[in-house]
N, C-alpha and C positions, 0 to 999 in steps of 0.2 A: 566028296561029300555031295549028296544029291541036293539039288535046289528045288524048293517047293515053288510051283508056278502060281503066280497071282495075277489078277487082271491089272490093266493099266489104272483103272479107277481105284482099285484097292491100294496100289502102290502110291498113287498120288494122295489118297486119304491118309495113309500111314506116315509118309515121309515128306510131302511137299507142301504142307500147309505152313503158313507163316507162324513162327513162334518167337516171341520176344525173349531173348536170352539175357537175363538180368544178372548182375553179380558175376560177371564172366571170370573164368579161370582158363589159363592157357594149357593146352595139351599139344604135344608135338607128334606130327605124322610125317611120313616120308614125302619128299617132293612129288613122287609119283601119285600117291594117294591124294595129296592136296590138289594136284592138277586134275585128277579124275573127279573128285568131289566138286571142284569148281565148275567143271564142264556139266556135270549133272544138275547142279543148282541153276546154272544158266538156262537150262531147258525149261525150267518152271518159274523163272524169276518174275516175269511180267504177269502171267495169268494167275499164279498162286503165291506171288510175293516170297518165294523161297530164297533164302540167303544160304551161303555156304555154312555159316554157324548153325542156323536152324536145321538144315539138312543133317549135318554131323550129329547134332544133339538128338534128333529123332532116331537116327540109325543106331546110335549107341544106346538110347533108352529102349528101343525095340529089342536089341541084342540082350540087354540085361533082363528085361521082362521075359523074353523067350527062353533064356537059359538060366533063369533065376534059381530054380530048384537044384540044377546041377551045380551052379556056383556055390550055393549054400552047402551042398553035400561036400564039395571040394574044400570049402572053408572048414567045415567040421572035421574032416579028415586031417587037414593041416593042423588044426588046434589039438587034436588027439595025438598026433606025432610029437608036437611040442610038449604037451603034458606028460607024455611017456618018455621024455628025456632024449629025444633024437637030436635036439639042438636046433631044430627048424624054428625060425623066429616068425611070429605072426602077431597081429593085434586082435583084439576081441570085439572090434566094432562090427555092427551088422552091415552087410553089404549094401543095404538100402539107405543107410544113414551117412551123411557127410560129417566126419568128426569135427570139422571147423564150425558147423552149424549148431552143435550141441552145447556151446558155451552159454 
């Protein structure tokens, strides 16, 4: 996969700004990814107040925004397979919505 080059300034603006993560939920990553994210966050901790949580949140949010159309297409294909009786199980929530927040 080709990597799109961005400037240091653009990277910092996208990923390294402080973000208060409220109503936290746990996700699990491998020890290697955790170690790498921790080192990256440490680079920006003092000047940009970047925490490991805010960095991970911004990276994941950027990924979902970047690939949102593709993810929606994949979800629609999975829904169609389910509706056509392939036995593939999926839920019908929108990818942008948190099912726990809709109560």
